[in-house]
N, C-alpha and C positions, 0 to 999 in steps of 0.2 A: 688778749695778750698774743704777742708774736710767737709763732711756733718755734722758730730758731732760738729765741730767748728762753722759752720754756724748756726746750730740749737740752740746751746748754746747762741750765741749772739742774736738770735731772741727772745729766752725766756727771757733773761735779759732785752731786750727792752720792751717786752710786760709787764713783771712784773713791770718795772719802770713806764710805762705810767698809769698802773692801780693804783699803789701806790700813784702817784702824782695827780690822779684825772683828767687825760686828756681824758674826755669823747669822744670828736670827734675823737681822734686818736685810741681809743679802738674800736669805731664804725667802723672806716675805716679798722682796722686790722682784723675785723671779716669777711671781704670780702676775706681774704687770709688764715685764719686758722679756724679750727673747734672750736666752743664755748666750747667744753669739752676737748680740748687738755691739756695735763699735762705740765705746763710750770714752775711751781715753784719748790723750793727745796722739796724733798721728795714726789714728784708727785702731788703737789697742782694744782688745776684748777684755771682758771681766777676768777671764782665765789668765791672760797675760799680766794683768795688774796684780792678781793674787799671787802669781809665781814671782813677780818682781819684788813683792813685799814679804815673801816667805810665809804667806797665809795658806799653809798646806790644807788645813781643814776646809777653807773656802774653795780652794782648788779642787779638792775631792768632791765637794758638793756640786760644783759646776760640772765636773766630769760625769758625775752620776746623773745630772740633769741633761746630759747630751752635748756638752761643750765640745766643739771641734778642735782637736789638737793640731790640725793641719792649717788653720787660718794663720795668715801672716799679716803684720801691720805694715 
């Protein structure tokens, strides 16, 4: 499988579980990906996506795991 194809599907999955508030799945995903990976459109991080969708519990999880507040998309 093409790496870009695989990476795109991973990003769609991660973005979706954040947008829908699946805290446990996000927590599990963090064992496989870096908290500051760019996964959204235009280089958004998981923290940016969580904030955009008012997922404060997920935003706190990401911050507790070391998400960088200073990254910009």
